[in-house]
N, C-alpha and C positions, 0 to 999 in steps of 0.2 A: 675393322670399323674405325672410323676417325674418332678421336677424343673430341667430343662436341664442345666442351668448354674451351679447350685449347684452340680449336679451330675458330670458334666465335671470337675469342680474344685476339688471335692472330689477324683476323679480318677487321678488328677494331669496331665491332658491332655490340650494341647493347642487347640484352636478351629479347627485348621487344622488337628491335630492328631485325635480329637474326630470325626470330619466329616469323615475322612478316615475309622475309625473303624465302624461307623454307616452306612456308604455307601451313604452319602449325600454331598452336597457342603458346603463350609465354609459359604456362604451366607445363606443357609438354617438354619445352626446352629445359626447364628446371628439373623435371623428372629424368631426362636424359643425362644431364650434367651430374645429378646426384646418384646415378646408377639405379634408379628405381624403375626405369623403363629403357628399352633399347629401340632405336629407330628401326623401322621396318618398311618394306615396300618401296615406294617412290622416294620417301624421305631418306631412306638409307642410301639409295642410289645417288640422290642429289648431294648428300653430305660427302660421300666418297669422291664424287666428281669435284666438289668444291675443295676438298682436302688435296686432291691430286693437282688441281689447278694452282692452289696456293703454293704447294711444294715446288712445282715447276717454275712459277714466277719468282719465288724466293731464291731458289738455287740458280736460276738463270742469271739473276743479278750477281750472285756470288761467283758463278763461273766466269762471267765477263770480267769482274775485277781481278780474279785469280789469273786468267789468261793474259791480261795486260801486264800484271806484275811478274808473271812467270818468265817472260822473255824468251829468247831464242834457245833452243836445246832442251827446254823443259816440256814435260807432257802434262796435260790436264785431262782427266777422265770425263769426257763430255757425254759418253753413252749412259752413264748412271741414271741421269734424269729421264732419258728416253726409256730406259728399262723400267723405271718406276712407273712411268705413265702407261706403258704397255701392260704392266702388271695390274694397274688399277682398272684399265679397260677390260682385261681378262676377268677380273673379279666381278665387274659389273655384268659382263656377258653371262657368267655363271649364275649370278643372282637372277638375271632376267630369264635364263633358261629354266631355273627352278620355278619361277613364278608362272611361266607359260605351262609347265608341266602341271602345276597346281590348278591352273585355270582349266586345262583340258580335263583333269579328273573331276573338277566341279561340274563341267559341262556334261560329262558322262553320267554323273549322279543325277543331274537335273533331267536328262533324257530318260533315265530309268524311272524316276518318279513320275514323269509325264506319262510314260508307258503304263505304269501301274494304275495311274488315275484313269486313263482311257479305257482300261479293261473293266472298270467298275461300271 
C-alpha cells in the first residue's frame, strides 16, 4: 500500500484536493495519514494506481536524463520501471480477485437468506 501522505505531497496536493480526487472526506485522508485507518476497496486500488503512475512518471524523467548523460557504451536499466508497473497491476488484480470472491460469497449468503424467508 502506498504511503498516503508521501503520495499526496509528491503530487503537490492539499488534503482537501487529494480527498476530492480520491472521492473521500478530508477526515478520511487524515486518518489514513495518521495510521488510524487503512484505505480499502476502490480507494486502495486508486491510491496504488496513483502511486504506480507517479513512480513511472518520476523515474521516466530520471531515466531520460541518465540515458543522455550515460553516453555510448553505458547501460541503463530501463526494465525496472516496467517491472514495477507490472507488479502494481498484479497487486491490483489480486485485490480485485479477492473483492470478487467476497462479493460472490455475499451473493450466496443473500440467496440462502431469501430461500429461508421463502420457506416461511
